[in-house]
N, C-alpha and C positions, 0 to 999 in steps of 0.2 A: 110380679109373680111371687107367691109365698113358697119358697123352696122347701120349707119344713112341712108343708101340708099337701102340696100338689101330688096327685097320683101319677103313676108311670105313664099312662096314656096321655094325660093332660100335659105332662112334662115333655114327652116326645113330640107331641103336636105343636108345642110352643117354640121349639128350637128353630133357629134361623141362622143364616150366614154360614160361617165355618165353625166346626166343633172340634173339641179335643177330648179324647177318651184314652185314659192310660190304664193298661192292664198291670196289676200289681199283685205281689204274693200275699200281702197283708194290708187290706184296706184301712183298718183302724190305725196301724202303725204309720202308714203313709199320711193319713189325715193328721196325726199327731205331729209329724215332721213338718208338714205344710203350715199348720197353725203356729207352731213354735218358731219356725225360722222366717216365714214370710207373712205372718199375721192373716192367713187365709181363714175362711170359715167353712166347716163341713156341715152339710145338711142331710138329714135322713140316713146317717151313717149306720151301716150294718157290717157284718163280716164280708159281705159280697159286693156292696155298692155304696157310693156316696156321691152327692152333688157337692161340688166345691166352688166357692166364689172367691174371687180376687177383685176387690172393688166391684164394678158392675159387670165383670166378666164371669162366665160360668163354664165349668167343664165337669167331666165325670171320671170317677175311678170305678173300675170293675175288678173283682178277683178273677184269677185264672179260671176257677171252676165255673164261672158264669158263661164262659166262652166254650163250653163243652162241644157245641155243634158249630162253632164259628171257624171258618177256614184259617184265620190268623193264629189260632192256638198252636197248631203244628209248626209254625215258623218261629215261635219264641225260643230263644236259646236257654239251655239248662242253667248256664252260668251267666252272671252279669257281664258286661252291661247290656241291658235290654234296649235302652234308648240310644245306643251309639249313633252319633251323627245328628241327633236332634237336640236343638237348643230351645228350651222353653224360657222365653225372655219376659222378665217382669220389670217393666219400665217405671213402675211407681214404687220400687223398693230400694232402700238405702243398701248398697252392696257391702259397705263396711260393717254395718249393724247385722245384716243377714249372715255374713261370713263368721262373725263373732258368735252369733247364736248357734250356727251350724257346728262350729268347733266344740261348743259346750255340750252339744248332743252327741258328739263323736262322729258326725257326718264328714265325708271326704270333701275338703275344699281343694279343688283342682288348681284354682288360681285365686289368690287374695285379691281384694279390690285394687284395680289398676286403671289408670287413666289411659284411654285408647285414642288413637288418632281420629276416629270417627265421631268424636265429641261426647263420648259417654265414659263414665267411670263404672266398671262392672266387675263382678266376681263370677267364678264358675264353681258350683256346688253340686255334687252328686248325691242323690238320695240312695237308699239301700237297694232300690230297684234299677239303678244305673241311669236314671234320667238326669240330664244336665239342666239344672235350673240356673238362670243367669239374671240375678238382680242387677239393675242398672239405673243410673240417673245421669242427667246431663252434667258435664264437668262444670 
């Protein structure tokens, strides 16, 4: 699928399996963070929407304003963290390198890269929207 050219109807009809859609205050800022820290790619980025790819995985970002008639909008907290309790795990990202890039950007690194007993080395990084991104690799 060509994420840079597909229209909304075609994109929606092509989605399968499980999907991830994150509501964010600033789509362009979130895309810049994801690209700089995790080497993700944003497609069709506007102030209100972006398709984001991580390897062959795809997810969406929407601005709060696009959810004006969605029942979830009323549940969003005014203050971060929005994503409390959700870990977005990135199994193909070096946690040491991602944490270093996040620090350069001034992002909150909740936990530096650490070897865990479940066989992974992982870090916890919060974006400005309060989502916990967990880059990890096998030890």
